[in-house]
C-alpha positions in Angstrom: 0.0 0.0 0.0 1.8 3.2 -1.2 -1.1 5.6 -0.6 -3.1 6.2 2.5 -6.8 6.2 1.7 -9.5 8.2 3.6 -11.1 5.1 5.1 -7.7 3.9 6.5 -7.0 7.4 8.0 -10.4 7.5 9.5 -10.0 4.2 11.2 -6.4 5.0 12.2 -7.5 8.1 14.1 -10.3 6.2 15.8 -7.8 3.6 16.8 -5.5 6.2 18.2 -8.3 7.7 20.2 -9.2 4.3 21.6 -5.6 3.5 22.5 -5.0 6.6 24.5 -8.5 6.2 26.1 -7.6 2.7 27.2 -4.2 3.9 28.7 -5.1 7.4 29.9 -4.5 6.5 33.6 -1.0 5.4 32.7 -0.4 8.7 31.1 -2.0 10.6 34.0 0.4 8.8 36.4 3.4 10.4 34.6 2.5 13.9 35.9 5.3 14.8 38.2 3.7 17.9 39.7 2.0 16.5 42.9 -0.9 19.0 42.9 -4.2 17.7 41.6 -4.4 18.9 38.0 -6.2 18.4 34.7 -4.3 15.2 34.1 -2.6 15.0 30.7 -3.9 11.6 29.6 -7.5 12.4 30.5 -7.3 15.8 28.7 -5.7 14.3 25.5 -8.1 11.4 25.5 -11.2 13.6 25.8 -9.8 15.9 23.1 -9.3 13.2 20.5 -12.5 11.3 21.5 -14.4 14.3 20.2 -13.0 13.5 16.8 -13.7 9.8 17.1 -17.5 10.5 17.5 -17.6 12.5 14.3 -15.3 10.2 12.3 -17.5 7.2 13.0 -20.2 8.9 11.0 -18.1 9.3 7.9 -18.6 6.8 5.1 -15.9 4.6 3.6 -15.6 6.8 0.5 -14.4 9.9 2.3 -11.1 11.3 1.1 -8.1 12.0 3.4 -8.9 15.7 3.0 -12.4 15.2 4.4 -11.3 12.8 7.2 -8.4 15.1 8.3 -10.7 18.2 8.1 -13.4 16.5 10.2 -10.9 15.3 12.8 -9.1 18.7 13.0 -12.4 20.6 13.5 -13.6 18.2 16.2 -10.2 18.2 18.0 -10.1 22.0 18.0 -13.6 22.3 19.6 -13.0 19.5 22.0 -9.5 20.5 23.1 -9.0 20.4 26.9 -5.9 21.5 28.7 -2.6 22.6 27.1 -1.8 19.1 26.0 -5.2 18.7 24.3 -4.8 22.1 22.5 -1.3 21.1 21.3 -2.7 17.8 20.0 -5.5 19.6 18.2 -3.0 22.0 16.6 -1.0 19.1 15.3 -4.0 17.7 13.6 -5.0 21.1 12.3 -1.7 21.4 10.6 -2.0 17.9 9.2 -5.4 18.8 7.8 -3.9 21.8 6.0 -1.2 19.5 4.6 -3.8 17.1 3.2 -6.1 19.7 1.7 -7.3 18.8 -1.8 -6.0 15.2 -1.6 -8.1 12.1 -2.2 -5.3 9.9 -0.9 -1.9 10.6 0.7 1.6 9.4 -0.1 4.4 9.2 2.6 5.7 12.6 1.3 2.2 14.1 1.7 2.1 12.8 5.3 5.6 14.1 6.0 4.7 17.6 4.8 1.4 17.5 6.8 3.2 16.5 10.0 5.7 19.3 9.5 2.9 21.8 9.2 1.3 20.4 12.4 4.5 20.7 14.4 5.0 24.3 13.1 1.4 25.2 14.2 1.9 23.7 17.6 5.2 25.5 18.3 3.8 28.9 17.2 0.9 28.6 19.6 3.2 28.1 22.7 4.7 31.4 23.9 7.8 29.8 25.5 8.2 26.3 24.0 9.9 23.9 26.4 12.0 21.1 25.0 11.5 17.6 26.5 7.7 17.8 26.0 5.1 16.8 23.5 6.5 19.4 21.2 9.9 17.8 21.1 8.4 14.3 20.5 6.2 15.6 17.6 9.1 17.5 16.0 11.3 14.4 16.1 8.6 12.4 14.5 8.1 15.0 11.7 11.8 15.2 11.0 12.1 11.5 10.7 9.0 11.5 8.5 10.6 13.8 6.0 13.7 11.6 5.9 11.7 8.4 5.6 9.4 9.8 2.8 12.5 10.2 0.6 13.5 6.6 0.7 12.7 4.7 -2.5 9.9 2.1 -2.3 8.7 3.2 1.2 5.1 2.2 1.7 2.6 3.8 4.1 2.8 1.1 6.8 6.6 1.0 6.9 6.7 4.8 6.8 4.3 5.2 9.8 6.3 2.6 11.7 9.4 4.7 11.3 7.5 7.8 12.4 6.2 6.0 15.5 9.6 4.6 16.3 11.1 8.1 16.1 8.5 9.5 18.5 9.2 6.6 20.9 13.0 7.2 20.8 12.6 10.9 21.5 10.2 10.2 24.3 12.8 8.1 26.0 15.2 11.0 25.8 12.9 13.6 27.5 14.2 12.9 31.0 17.6 14.1 29.8 16.1 17.4 28.7 14.0 18.1 31.8 15.7 17.5 35.2 12.3 17.2 36.9 11.5 14.2 34.8 14.8 12.6 35.4 14.6 13.0 39.1 11.1 11.5 39.1 12.2 8.7 36.8 9.5 9.3 34.2 9.1 10.4 30.6 7.0 13.4 29.6 3.2 12.8 29.9 2.2 14.8 26.8 4.8 13.0 24.7 3.6 9.7 26.0 0.0 10.6 25.1 1.1 11.5 21.5 2.9 8.2 21.2 -0.2 6.4 22.3 -2.1 8.1 19.5 0.6 7.2 16.9 0.7 3.6 18.1 -3.1 3.3 17.8 -2.9 4.7 14.2 -0.1 2.3 13.4 -2.3 -0.7 14.2 -4.7 0.2 11.4 -2.1 1.5 8.9 -0.1 -1.7 9.4 -3.2 -3.9 8.7 -4.0 -5.1 12.2 -7.2 -3.1 12.5 -8.8 -0.7 15.0 -7.7 -1.2 18.6 -11.1 -1.5 20.4 -12.2 0.8 23.1 -12.2 -0.8 26.6 -8.6 -1.8 27.3 -8.5 -4.9 25.2 -5.1 -4.9 23.5 -6.2 -7.3 20.8 -6.9 -5.4 17.5 -10.3 -5.7 15.9 -11.3 -5.2 12.3 -12.9 -1.9 11.7 -16.7 -1.7 11.4 -18.0 -0.9 8.0 -20.2 2.2 7.6 -23.3 0.7 6.0 -26.1 2.6 4.3 -29.4 1.5 5.7 -33.1 2.3 5.5 -36.2 2.3 7.7 -39.5 2.8 5.9 -43.1 3.2 6.9 -44.1 -0.3 5.7 -42.1 -2.0 8.4 -39.0 -2.8 6.4 -35.5 -1.9 7.6 -32.0 -3.0 6.7 -29.0 -2.4 4.4 -29.8 -0.5 1.2 -29.5 -2.9 -1.8 -31.6 -1.0 -4.3 -31.8 2.8 -4.5 -35.5 3.7 -4.9 -38.4 3.0 -2.5 -41.3 2.9 -5.0 -45.0 2.9 -4.0 -48.2 3.3 -5.9 -51.8 2.1 -6.1 -53.3 0.4 -9.2 -57.0 1.0 -9.8 -58.0 -2.3 -11.3 -59.4 -2.4 -14.8 -61.8 -4.8 -16.4 -59.0 -7.4 -16.9 -58.8 -10.4 -14.6 -55.0 -10.6 -14.4 -53.7 -12.0 -11.1 -51.7 -9.7 -8.8 -49.5 -12.7 -8.0 -48.0 -12.3 -11.5 -47.2 -8.7 -10.8 -45.6 -9.7 -7.5 -43.5 -12.3 -9.2 -42.2 -9.7 -11.7 -41.4 -7.1 -9.0 -39.3 -9.7 -7.2 -37.1 -10.0 -10.2 -36.2 -6.3 -10.2 -36.0 -5.5 -6.5 -36.8 -6.5 -2.9 -39.1 -5.7 0.0 -42.0 -6.4 -2.3 -45.5 -5.9 -1.0 -48.6 -6.5 -3.2 -51.9 -6.3 -1.4 -55.2 -6.4 -3.4 -58.9 -6.4 -3.2 -61.6 -6.2 -5.8 -60.9 -2.5 -6.7 -57.2 -1.8 -6.1 -53.7 -3.3 -5.8 -51.3 -1.6 -3.4 -47.7 -1.9 -4.4 -44.4 -1.4 -2.5 -41.0 -2.3 -3.9 -37.3 -1.3 -3.5 -35.7 -1.2 -6.9 -33.2 0.5 -9.2 -35.9 0.7 -11.9 -39.1 2.3 -10.7 -40.1 3.0 -14.3 -40.1 -0.8 -15.1 -42.3 -1.4 -12.0 -44.8 1.2 -13.1 -44.8 0.0 -16.7 -45.6 -3.5 -15.7 -48.3 -2.4 -13.3 -50.1 -0.4 -16.1 -51.1 -3.8 -17.5 -53.4 -4.2 -14.4 -55.1 -0.8 -14.4 -54.5 3.0 -13.8 -51.8 4.2 -11.4 -52.4 6.7 -8.7 -50.6 8.0 -5.5 -47.2 7.4 -7.0 -44.2 8.0 -4.6 -40.5 7.4 -5.4 -37.8 8.1 -2.7 -34.1 7.9 -3.2 -33.1 6.0 -0.1 -29.3 6.5 -0.5 -29.8 10.3 -0.6 -32.0 10.1 2.5 -29.3 8.1 4.3 -26.7 10.7 3.4 -28.9 13.5 4.6 -29.5 11.7 7.8 -25.8 11.1 8.5 -25.0 14.7 7.5 -27.5 16.0 10.1 -26.0 13.7 12.7 -22.5 15.1 11.9 -23.8 18.7 12.2 -25.4 17.8 15.5 -22.2 16.3 16.8 -20.4 19.5 15.9 -22.9 21.8 17.6 -21.9 23.3 20.9 -23.1 21.2 23.8 -25.2 22.6 26.6 -28.2 24.8 26.9 -26.6 28.1 26.2 -28.5 29.9 23.5 -26.7 31.8 20.7 -27.0 35.6 21.1 -26.2 37.9 18.2 -23.8 40.7 19.0 -25.7 43.9 20.0 -24.3 47.0 18.3 -25.3 49.0 21.4 -23.4 46.7 23.8 -19.6 47.1 23.5 -18.4 44.7 26.2 -19.2 41.3 27.8 -17.4 38.9 30.0 -16.9 35.1 30.4 -15.0 33.6 33.3 -14.0 30.0 34.2 -14.6 29.0 37.8 -15.7 26.2 40.1 -17.7 26.5 43.3 -21.1 28.3 43.8 -19.6 31.1 45.9 -16.8 31.8 43.4 -19.3 31.7 40.6 -21.5 34.2 42.3 -18.5 36.5 42.9 -17.9 36.8 39.2 -21.6 37.3 38.4 -21.8 40.1 41.0 -18.8 41.8 39.3 -20.6 41.8 36.0 -19.5 38.5 34.3 -22.2 37.3 31.9 -21.4 33.7 31.7 -19.4 31.5 34.1 -18.1 28.3 32.6 -17.8 25.5 35.2 -14.2 24.4 35.4 -10.8 24.9 36.8 -8.2 22.6 38.3 -9.0 18.9 37.5 -11.9 20.1 35.4 -10.5 21.8 32.3 -13.4 22.9 30.0 -13.1 22.4 26.3 -12.6 25.1 23.6 -16.3 24.4 22.6 -17.5 25.0 26.2 -15.8 28.4 26.3 -16.9 29.2 22.7 -20.5 28.4 23.6 -20.4 30.8 26.6 -18.8 33.5 24.4 -21.5 33.1 21.8 -24.2 33.4 24.5 -23.0 36.9 25.4 -24.6 39.6 23.2 -21.6 41.9 23.1 -19.3 43.2 20.4 -16.2 42.3 22.4 -16.0 39.6 25.0 -13.3 39.4 27.6 -12.5 35.8 28.7 -10.9 35.1 32.1 -9.5 31.5 32.2 -8.3 31.8 35.8 -6.1 28.7 35.4 -2.9 28.3 33.4 -4.0 25.1 31.9 -7.2 26.7 30.4 -5.6 29.7 28.7 -4.7 27.9 25.5 -8.2 26.5 25.1 -9.7 29.9 25.7 -7.4 31.4 23.0 -8.5 28.8 20.5 -12.1 29.9 21.0 -11.2 33.4 19.8 -10.6 32.1 16.3 -14.0 30.4 16.2 -16.2 33.2 17.5 -18.1 35.6 15.4 -17.2 38.6 17.6 -14.0 40.0 19.0 -12.6 37.8 21.9 -9.9 39.1 24.2 -8.3 36.4 26.5 -6.7 37.7 29.6 -3.8 35.7 31.0 -5.4 35.2 34.4 -4.0 32.1 36.1 -5.9 32.2 39.4 -9.3 33.1 40.7 -8.0 36.3 42.6 -6.3 37.5 39.3 -9.7 37.1 37.5 -11.5 39.0 40.3 -9.0 41.8 40.3 -9.1 42.1 36.5 -12.9 42.5 36.6 -12.6 45.2 39.3 -10.2 47.1 37.0 -12.7 47.3 34.1 -13.8 50.8 33.1 -16.8 51.1 30.8 -15.6 54.5 29.6 -12.4 53.0 28.1 -12.0 51.2 24.9 -11.2 47.5 24.5 -7.4 47.9 24.2 -7.2 50.2 27.2 -9.3 47.9 29.3 -7.3 44.9 28.3 -4.1 46.6 29.4 -5.6 47.9 32.7 -7.2 44.5 33.5 -3.9 42.7 32.7 -2.0 45.0 35.0 -4.5 44.6 37.8 -4.3 40.8 37.5 -0.5 41.0 37.6 -0.5 43.0 40.8 -2.3 40.4 42.9 -0.3 38.1 45.1 -2.0 34.7 45.2 -1.6 31.7 47.5 -3.4 28.4 47.4 -3.7 25.5 49.9 -4.4 22.1 48.5 -3.3 18.5 49.0 -0.7 16.2 47.4 -2.3 13.9 44.8 0.7 11.6 44.7 4.1 10.9 46.3 6.7 13.1 44.8 10.2 14.5 45.1 9.6 17.9 43.5 11.6 21.1 43.4 13.5 20.1 46.5 10.4 19.0 48.4 9.9 15.3 49.5 6.1 15.0 49.4 3.8 12.3 50.5 0.3 11.7 49.1 -2.3 13.5 51.2 0.1 16.1 52.7 -1.0 19.8 52.7 0.7 21.8 50.0 1.0 25.6 49.9 1.4 27.2 46.5 2.6 30.7 45.9 2.0 32.0 42.4 1.4 28.4 41.3 4.7 27.1 42.7 5.1 24.9 45.7 6.2 27.1 48.7 6.2 24.5 51.4 4.6 21.3 52.7 2.6 21.0 55.9 0.6 18.4 57.9 -1.8 20.9 59.5 -4.2 22.9 57.4 -4.5 26.0 59.6 -0.7 26.2 60.1 -0.3 26.0 56.3 -2.9 28.8 55.7 -1.4 31.1 58.3 2.1 30.6 57.1 1.0 31.2 53.5 -0.8 34.4 54.4 2.3 35.7 56.1 4.3 35.0 53.0 2.0 36.7 50.4 1.0 39.8 52.5 3.4 42.8 51.9 3.9 46.0 53.8 1.9 47.9 51.2 -1.0 45.4 51.1 -4.3 47.0 51.9 -6.8 44.3 51.1 -6.7 40.5 51.7 -9.3 37.9 50.6 -9.7 34.5 52.1 -11.8 32.2 50.0 -12.5 28.9 51.7 -13.7 25.8 49.7 -14.5 22.2 50.1 -12.8 20.5 53.0 -12.5 23.8 55.0 -14.9 25.4 57.3 -16.0 29.0 58.0 -14.6 28.6 61.5 -11.2 27.8 60.1 -11.4 30.7 57.7 -12.2 33.1 60.5 -9.2 31.7 62.4 -7.0 32.7 59.4 -8.7 36.1 59.4 -7.9 36.5 63.1 -4.3 35.5 62.5 -3.9 38.1 59.8 -5.3 40.9 62.0 -3.0 39.8 64.9 0.0 39.7 62.6 -0.6 42.8 60.5 -3.0 44.9 62.4 -6.7 45.8 62.2 -6.1 48.4 59.5 -5.6 45.7 56.9 -9.1 44.9 55.4 -9.8 41.1 55.2 -12.8 39.6 53.4 -13.8 36.0 54.2 -15.8 34.3 51.4 -17.4 30.8 51.1 -16.2 30.0 47.6 -17.3 26.3 47.7 -14.4 25.5 45.3 -13.1 22.0 44.9 -9.4 21.0 45.2 -8.3 24.2 47.1 -9.1 24.4 50.8 -8.1 28.0 50.7 -7.4 30.6 48.0 -5.7 33.7 49.5 -4.9 36.9 47.8 -3.3 40.2 48.8 -3.5 43.6 47.0 
């Protein structure tokens, strides 16, 4: 096989999606940062699974252009977390490389992979080597080399690409000391290798790896055109036209059994029902004219109906594909109002935190945050539900920023994504908004306000780790300052007090204590009392029940 056909590419991507879904926990376990996070394997699996659902609706005659375009669109909308966004960008580049092609050669695939890697690198502000980016680049470079070898077929070519990705993945610990110290490879790179391995199973002729953890490969299911009609018949379409009519019987005494016998020679699903006055006919055939011509020998025809079942099937599957691409959820689309210049979308978890943003003027709050990264489509749906000319988006988590930025390219209005990495940064940005200023002025003012907030978070260790000089045991209390581990504690209140002391500066005038799941108001008031005792009663302290998961306390000082 020297060319990759659309059907094979479709099944290969489905297989890749199944393979990483079956092994997502293995990829999740490679995360070296001990804080509960979005989990790389889960994010990548959910991202490419969005493509699997749409690809399963494509017929066997789809071209590589249609397959890659369908996959890229679904991946973009379903992208979750930074790793999921990077995976979607790789497939977007691949789609551009396969544009206009019915089938693809190794050279075509090599060029497409190179475009995908280029798109992924451009999207990351400060690319870090030893990550999924490095693994993808090594695969693309090897692909270019392999495509130039004489007689290289698609299966051998893809095996070389997969092997190159695996070899580079094994080298990632040498590029990132944190990986070497933990004794693991990069999680995103491992996830990409899982996708490539799943694709190799199909391209190499072993079939789709089934979903569910079974490593045995299975043959891909065929996409079969089928029908369901009003006469109780259903099944695979063998003949094109569903033909129905009524014969008003003439004076001749010809037997309807003869008509039935003729119809069975030109079609199937034959029904001939008669009484003294009429004969009702139903047949699936490629020649409705012949059926009618024969029936004229029995009388006059009336109530003729001919339906093209193949076109009906195509329309049905097309509608299903459109429904699969439609934004999920109950948010209605709202057309931008010329009289409303600005609107706001924030990402947050916890009823109290959600209400804080709503009280500050946010129009839509997308449920999500740490361990719950919303997809690009989730954010896009919220943006499109805000009837404003310009919508500011506050991700409030570093692992959501890239997905938010992807939504900007899909929206039908201006979208400005603020680089807010924490809830306090998002709240401070909203407080800095000035309706009298234009979009650019507000973007700068809100960004500066977010950058001036000192943020601390108290959470727990999700796994044992030796990270950044800290020996951490699962379940221990972790204090984070600006997203980095500050110290480890065993007592929750001691940790909160110590963190408050660290983030409050001499010029701080306002402190917020947001307590979430696992913490009580009594504990929060105790932290408030500590702050007043340590820094004086002139320092204003607000205690809020945020109800957020993962973080016992979110502290901020301004």
